[in-house]
C-alpha positions in Angstrom: 77.1 97.2 99.5 78.7 99.1 102.4 82.2 98.7 100.9 81.0 100.1 97.5 79.5 103.1 99.3 82.8 103.7 101.1 84.8 103.4 97.8 82.3 105.8 96.1 82.7 108.3 99.0 86.5 108.2 98.7 86.4 108.7 94.9 84.1 111.8 95.3 86.8 113.3 97.7 89.7 112.8 95.3 90.9 116.1 93.9 92.0 115.2 90.4 91.8 112.8 87.5 95.3 111.6 88.4 94.3 110.8 92.0 91.3 108.8 90.7 93.5 106.9 88.3 96.1 106.2 91.1 93.4 105.1 93.5 91.9 102.7 91.0 95.3 101.3 90.0 96.2 100.7 93.6 92.8 99.1 94.4 92.4 96.9 91.3 94.6 94.2 89.8 96.0 94.5 86.3 93.3 92.1 85.0 90.5 94.1 86.7 91.8 97.3 85.1 91.8 95.6 81.7 88.3 94.3 82.3 86.9 97.7 83.3 88.6 99.3 80.4 87.1 96.8 78.0 83.6 97.2 79.5 83.9 101.0 79.0 85.1 100.4 75.4 82.1 98.2 74.8 79.7 100.9 76.1 81.4 103.6 74.0 81.2 101.4 70.8 77.5 100.6 71.5 76.7 104.3 72.0 78.4 105.1 68.7 76.2 102.5 66.9 78.5 99.5 66.5 76.6 96.2 66.4 76.9 93.7 69.2 78.5 91.2 66.8 81.1 93.7 65.6 82.1 94.6 69.1 82.3 90.9 70.2 84.5 90.2 67.2 86.7 93.2 67.5 87.3 93.1 71.2 87.2 89.3 71.4 84.6 89.2 74.1 81.4 87.1 74.4 78.1 88.3 73.1 76.8 88.1 76.7 79.2 90.8 77.9 78.2 93.0 75.0 74.5 92.3 75.6 74.9 93.4 79.2 76.3 96.7 77.9 73.5 97.1 75.4 70.9 96.8 78.2 72.6 99.7 80.0 72.7 101.8 76.8 69.0 101.3 76.2 68.2 102.5 79.7 67.6 106.3 79.2 67.9 106.7 83.0 71.2 105.0 83.3 74.0 107.2 84.7 76.5 105.7 82.2 74.2 106.6 79.3 74.1 110.2 80.5 77.9 110.4 80.7 78.6 108.7 77.4 76.8 111.4 75.5 79.5 113.8 76.7 82.4 111.5 75.8 
């Protein structure tokens, strides 16, 4: 958890969207970037009303991954849910 806290602290100190993107691209592998992007897309599609099966089929991911996202979307106190409303 300490490492995650350090990473979070660094991200909050970055000055622009470009710096955040550069930081993440340097930190993560190509496949991790793809995974995070896909997870974000799952969350966005769920928040727009797509069904879990539609998302699983369109993005070629397991229903388990989509279900994990659905649990987050249902949680009204989730930070992600709050920010998705503004996207």
